[in-house]
Structure formats: C-alpha cells, structure tokens
N, C-alpha and C positions, 0 to 999 in steps of 0.2 A: 380694339381694346388694347390698352397699355399693359406693359409688363407687370406693373403694381397690381393692376386689377386681376389679371390673369392668375397670379400667385395667390392673391387672396380668395378668389373663387375657388380654384382647386383645393386649397388648404381647407377652406370651410366645408367642402363636399366631402373631403377625405375624413375630416373630423367627425362630421355627423354619421358617416359610414361605420368608422371605427368605433365610435362611442355606442352606437346602436348595437353593434356585434358584441361588444365588452358587456353592454347592459344585459343583453339576452342571454350571454354565456352565465354571467354571475347569478342571474335570477333562476336559471335552469339549475345550476350547481347548488344554489342555496336550498331550492324546492328539493332536490334529491337528498341533500344531507339532512335536512329538517324531517323529511319523510322517513328516512332510516333511522334517525334518532328517536322519533316517536314510536315508530314500529318496534324497536328493540326495547324501549322503556315499556311499551304495553305488553310485549311478549313476557318480559320479566315479571310484571305485576300479575298477568295472567296465570303463568305457571305458579306463581306463589298462591294465588287464590286456589288454583286446582289441587295444589299439594296440601293445603290447609283444609280443603273441602273433602279429603278423602274419608276420613273417619266419620265426620258429620252426616255426610250424604250416605255412607254405608249403613249408619245407625238411624237415618231419616230424623236428624235433628234439624228441623227447619229453622228453629229460633237461632241457633249457632251460625247456620248457613246466611241467614238474613244479616246477622252481625257482621260477617265477613264482606258481604256485598256492600252494605252501606258504609262500613269502614274503609273500603276500597275506594269508593267515590269520594268520600269525605276527605281522605288523606291525599288525594291525587287530583290536582285541579284540571288536568287533562282528561280524566276519566268521565264521559258522558253517561255510561250506564254499565251495570254489571248484572248478567243473569247467571244463575246456576240451575242447570236442568239435569234430570235424571236421563237413563238410557233410552226411555220412552218419550222423551221430549216433553215431559211434564216440568213445569216451572216450580222449583222449590225455593228460590229466593230471587229477588229482583229489585233494583233501585226505581223501577218505573211502575205504572199502575197495571200490574198483572195480577189476577187472581192466583191463590195458591193452588198448584197443581194444575194450572191452566196449560193447555197445549201451547207450545212455543213454535211460532210460525217464522221461519227466516224471512228477512226483508227481500224483497223481489230483486232478481239478480245475483243473489249469493249462493254459494255452493255449499252442499253439506260437508261437515268435518269428515265424517266417515272414519277411516282408519289412519287418517295423517297425524302426524305428531303436533302439528300446529297449523292454522290456516289464517293468514291475513288477507282481509279483503277490504276494499274501499266502496263506500255507498253513500248516498244521499238521503237523510232522513226526511220525514214528512215536512219539517219546518224549512227544508233546504240546507240544514247543517250537514257538511261533509265530515265523516268520521271513518276511521279504520275500525273494522270489526275483526277482533282477534278471537279466534276459537281454540281452546286447548281441551284435551281430553282429561277426565277424571279417572284415575286407575287405581285399583287395588290389587296387587300382585299380578301386574300386567292385563288385568280385565278391566275393561271400559265400563264403568258405571254410570258415567254422566258427562257433562260437558260445562265448560265456563266460556261465556261470551261476554268480551269486554269492548266496550266502544271508547276508542281515543279520538278526541277532537282534532281537527286539521285547522282550527282557527289561528293557532300560532303560526302556521306556514303562511296563510294569508297575510297576517299582520306583518310579518317579517318581510315578505316581498313587497307588500306596499310601501315599507319604510326604504327598502333598498332601490325600488323604482323612483321614489321621491329624491333620495340622494343623488342617484345617477343622473336624473333629469337636471338637477341643479349643476352637477358636475360637468355634464355635457354643455349647458350654456355657458359656463364660466370658461371651460376649455376652448369652445369655439370662438368666443370673444376674445380671449387671450391670444389665441393662435392667429386670428386675423390681424390683430394689433401688432403682434410680433412680426409677421410677414411683411406688413406694410414698413415697419422700421428697418427690417433686414434688407428688403428690395432697395429702399432708399440708400442703404449703406453701401451695398455691392456695386451699384450702377457706377459709382465713381471709383472703383477699385482698380481699374486696368493698370494704372501707374504703379500701384502696389504690387500686382502680379509680375510686372517686368522686374521690379526690384528684387523679389523673391527668387526668381528664376536665375538672375545674375549670382545672387549669393550662393545658391546651391551649386551653381557651375563653378564656383571658386572653392568648393570644398565644404561650405557649412551644411553638413547633412542633417543637422537638427534644427535647420531653419523652419520655424512655424509658418504655414501658409494658412491664412484665415478666410481665403476667398471661398465662397460657397456657390459660385454661379453654376447654372446648368447648361449654359450655351458652349460654343467651342472653345472660348477662353477659359471657361471653368473645367473643361475637360483637360485642357493642356496643363492647367495648374494642378489638378488631381493626379495626373500622369507623372508629372515631375515629383510630386510629394510621395507618391507610392514607391517609385524608384529609389528615392532618398531614404525611405523608411525601411527598405528590405532588411539591412543589417540589423536594425534595432528591433524589428519585429521578430527576427530569428532569435535574438536574446531573449525577448519576452516570451516567445514560445517555449524556450527550455525552462525558464522559471515557471511557466504554467504547467508543463509536464511534471516538474518536481512537485509542485502543490498538489497536482492530481494524484501522483503516487503516494504521497503522504496521506492525502484523504482516504484513498483506497486502502492504506494499511490500517487506519483507524477504523474503516468499516470492517476490515477483517477482525480487527480486535474486539470490535463490539459483537460480531457474530460468534467469535469463539466463546464469548461469555453467554450465549444462548444454548450452547450445547451442554450436556451434563458435566459438572466439573468433578464429579466423583461417581463411582460406581456403587449402587446400592448393596447393603449387606443383608442378603436374605437367607435365612437359615436353611439349609438343605440344598443351596443351589451356589454354583459358580458362575460368575458373570464378568465378561470383559467386552470391550468395544474399541472402535478405532474410527477416526474421521480425519480425511486429508483433502482440501479442495484443490481443484486443478488450477484455479487463478486465485486472485487475492480474496475474493468472496465467492461462495458457491451456492448451489441450490439443493445440495443433500441435508437431511435433517434426520436426527434419530434422538429418542428421548426415553427416560424411565418415568413412569406415572404410578403414583401411590394411589390406586383405586380405593382400597380399604384394608383393613389389618391383615385380611386373608388372600387378597388378590393384589397384583401389581401388573402393570401395563408395559410393554415394549413396542415402540413405533419406530420404523424405518421408512423414510420417504424420499422421493427424488422429483423435484420441480424441473420442468423442461427447461433447457438452457442453462446458461452460467451467468455469472455477474451480478450487479447490484439488483437488477429486476428479479431474479430468481431468489436472491437473498431476502428481499422484502416479502415476496409471497411465502418463502419458508418462514419468515417470522409470523405471518398471519396463520399459517397452519399450526404452528406451536402454540399460539395463543388460544386457537379454537380447540385444538386436542386437549390441552390442559384444563381448561375450563369445562368442557363437556365430559371428561373422563371422571371428574370428581363428582359428577352427578349420578355416577354409577351406571351410565349407559352401556349397553353391549357393544361389541366391536361393530355389528350391523347398524345399530342406532347411532352410534357416534360418527361413524363414516357418512352415513346418510345426512346427518345434520352438518357435518363440516362441508360436505358438498353444497348442500342448499345454502350455507353462508357465503362460500367461496365463489360459486358459479357466475354470479353477477359483478364480482369485485376485482378478478384478476385480469390482467391484459390478455387481449385476443391473441390466439395461437399458443397460450401457455396452459399447462395442465399439471396435475400432481399424481405420481402413482404412489402408492402407500401400502405398506404391510403393517397391520396392527393385530397384536396378540395379548391376551390377558391370561395370567397364569395363576392357577389356584395353588397356593403354596402348600395347602393341607393334602390335597388329593392328587396333585400333579396334573390335573386336567387343564388343558389350553383351549381356549376359545379365540378364533381369529378369523379374519377376513382380509382379501387381498384385492385392492382397487387397481388392476392393471399393472402390478409390481412384479418384480422377479420372484420365482417361488422360493419360499423358504425350505432349507434342507433339514431334515430330522434323521440323525444317526441313531439306529436302533442297536444298543449295544448287545442284546440278547441274540439278535439275528445278524449282527455285523454287516448290515446293509443300511443304505440311505433311502429314506422316504421323502419324495417331493410334495410339498404342501402348496397347492396353488388353486384354491377355490375361485370360481368365476367372479368377475367384478370390473366394471369400467374404470378409468381414471377419474379423479375428481377434477371438475371444472370443464369438462368437455361441453361446449354450448349447445350441441345438437341433443344431448341427453338431459331431459328435465329432471327435476328432484324426484318425481314419482317413479320415472323409468329407471332412474339410477338405483333406488332402494329396491326396485323389482329384480333388477339384474344382480344385485350384489348378494353373494352367497355366505352364509357364516357356517363354519365347520368346528368340530371339536376332536381332539385326540388327548390321550393320557401318556404323559412321559414317564418312563421308569428309571430306576437307578442306573446311572451309567449312560442315558440317553443324552445326546448333544443336539441342540437346536440352533441354527444359524440363520439370521436375517441380513440381508446385504443389498447394495445398490449395483447396478450394472457397470459401475466404474471398475468393477473386479473382472467379470467375465468378459468385458469389452476392452480391457487394457490391451495395447498392442506393443509389439517389439518393432524394430527398425525394418523388418520384413512385411510389416503390416498384417502379422498373425495375431489373432486374438487369444487371450488366455483361456477362455472357455470354461463351461460349467464342469466338464469332466476333470480337469485339473483340480478345480475347486473341491469336487467330490472326493478325490484321492486324498486330498490334505485333511479333510475332516473325518475321513475314515480312519479310526484310531488303530495305529499299530501296536500300542500297548495299553493294556487295561487301565493303567493309572495316570494316563494322559490328562492333564488339566486343560482348561480353557486357554490359559496363558501360553502353554506349549503350542497349541493349534493357532493362536495368532501369531506367534513368532514364525512358525513354519509358513503360514500364508504369507507374511510380509517378506520372508526371506525368499520365497519362491516367487512372488510378484517382482522382486528387484532383480532376481536372476534372469526371469523370462523377458522383461522389457529391455534389458541390456542397456540401460541408461536413456531410453527414449523419453521424450516429454510426456507427462501425464496428460491424457487427453479428456478426462472426466473425473469428477470427484469420486473418492473411494470411501466407503462407510460400510461397518459391518457391526453387528452385535452377535456375541457367542455366549450361550448359556447351557449348563450342564447340571443335571440332577445328580445329586451326590448320594 
C-alpha cells in the first residue's frame, strides 16, 4: 500500500472516530441542557399553579381550580396535563378525563411527593409519550392541603436531538470526504519536497530564524525539519509567551473587576442596627461570598459562604450560589428551606471535588430574633453585651454540593436554630481566611484572637471600630506574609 493510500485510510478512520465522538458528546449535552430547561420551566409553572391554588383549594372552589388547570395547559405548549388534588388524593381539577373527587393514582414507577418541596420524575404514558411529572405541594401556612401534578412533554428533546443527529451526519460525510481529498493533495505535494527541506535548513543555518518551514512529512526527513524549526522558534516562542502572560493577567484583572461588582456595593441602612463588612480575595478572583438580602420589610438576610479552592472555578461557583440565594430568599424561604433548595440545585452542577460552606441568618428587625443555619461553615460569634461573653453559634449541617449526601439526607441533617439579640449585642459571620491566616512562622491567627477582638472593651464601641481593630490585628500578626486564603466577614450590632 502506497504512502498516499495509507494517509488517506488513516485520516478517514480518524475522522470517522472523531466525528462519532463529537456527535455523541453534543447529543448528550443537548439532551441534558434541554431536560434541565424543561424541568426548570415546569417547576416554575407548577409552583405558580400551587401558589394560585392555595385559597381555592382551601375553600373547595373546584370551578376556579379547573380554570387554573385548563389555563395552564392552554397557555403552555409543553404542558401535557395538570392535576390538582387534595391531601386525601381526591382530584379537584384535571385537564384529563377524571371524575370530580376521583382518587388520583400515581403512574407506575413514580414515587409519592410526601414532604418533599418538589419532586420531578420521568415516565412514559400509555400512548408512549415521555413526560416529566412535576409534583409540588399546596400549602397554607406551612400546612400541606394538596398537590399539583404537572406533566411536561419531552417531545422537544427528541425533535432537537433528531435534527442535531441529521446535521452531524451531514457534517461527518462532508468532513471525511474533504479530509481524504485534502490528504491526497497534501501527500502529492510533500513527496517532492526534499529539495525544499535542504534549502530551509541551509537558510536557518545562516541565521534566518524566521524562515518558514512548510514541510509536514512524518518520516525521518520530516522529523529533522521539525526539530530545526523548533530550535529556530525558541526565541520567538519566548516572546509570544510573554505577550500571552500579559494578556492572561489582564483577563484575570477583568474577572476580578466583574467579581467585585457581584459583592454588595453598599451596606444596608437598617433602623436599630449597625452593619459593616469586609472582603479581600487571596488571588485575582476568589471563592468567598457575602451578601445582604431584603427578605421583606421586617426581615433581612445575611449570608457568608466559602467555595472550596480559589481562582476562576471557585468564582464561577460563587456566582451560581449568589444567583440561587437571591432568587430563593425573595420567596420568603426559611434558612433551612433556602439552603436545602440551594444544595438541590447545585449538587449536580458544580465540578467534582468542590463544595460550599455557608452560614445564613435572617434578622427580624422588630423583635431582634435571628433564625440561622450553618452548612459546614465556621461558627458565627455572638457577643452578649449583658453578660460580656461570646456565644458560638454552630448548628449542625453538611456543606452544599457534597456528592455522597443526597438532597433528602442534606435536608435531614441541616439544623435551624433561633436566638434573640439584645441591645449592645454583636454578631459576626466570617470565613476561615481570618482564623487560618498565618505568619512567617506558619502560626495561625486562631479563633481565640478573634474572640478577644470582638469582646467589647468599651460599651460604646461600634462595628466600625471592631472592623479596624480586626484588620490591624491581622496585619500585625501576619507580619507581611502572603495572604493564603480569601478574607471575608460581616459584623452587625443591635443599637
């Protein structure tokens, strides 16, 4: 078999394998993306129906419930069915042929909703149509009075994958044909290039380091030509690497500026409370996150989180956490419900080996009551002015995104607690960048030093004074050593 035939055969085989892998990758990726989009859309619709059905179901208004169910299917092409049932599984409204108050029977293979906040399951209907069954509880004052079952069609996924497969098949044929033709032309060209290689080597030997060597042979002559080309290009490559480093440095600076816009740009003005905060990443972009969230007119939330690791990956995960926390907090979720939902939404989307520790507290501005959860994070420190002592707040809870802990287990292990802060009390949330800050002797700053700083020496000390004392103490302790981790904290004092 000649050289031309060998090149053509191997190139065709490589193209077939490569295009097959690319095809499989894009189909799987598209299936995953479309499934997630359909599920999220269905969850939004189901939650809306459940929310609108609270009062009608509580007052047993089957006419209004039927209107909700039929309007839901009418206004959303992907909705296959919508059932509204009560706590005893009686059907009060349905877009399908069910009798009023008929017992609802789950399709075979589906689990009961029970006490879950939402349940999405895939099943095949009698006609062979594949749908996502999305179940959401209907609640009145946290009491479950019924359920909404919404069916979202998966036909859009099949149709999209079909079109993608067709396009990839055409691309594969064109690529293989063009590749083989190109190889035939290339082989014919390089067989007669031995003289050209000799001229190039002589020119480089005479100092023409920018000499372009176009030979692409893979035999011994081609190896010699590539070696000479690599030696001549070393200086030029070093210059290009310097330019690339400067470009990367600029891009990282842009990423840092973008991340800075995601942290609060100002401190909320809450009557009766002093609040201050601080954030400094160890590298250009970090994985720490803090935020203030307006829950409603009488409650506001404070969140401090730490994504494992540093750099761009941690920054991207931090952005995901921020988006989820802000969206779910505005729905009035308790700290336990909010973190459980955040874990559910993150656990399948963050890179392997990464996780998030988080402390979230909701403050009642009228009563001073705080409700909080700690998902594997550092304990919050609460200084009691009346007793002049510090109380450590650390309810049990695993970090978010741990693969071996499923959503149900996470919610079971996460504990929510309450305290009431009095006038003069100080609450501090922070990341381990403070307690694990090291000096040149590799000694850690530690929690005891932190406790001493927030133990007020004067009754009129405000949060800004505490902040300055802490930063000054950290600077003095580290003795100019490089910052090893992001530093973040929030301090709040009740006036």
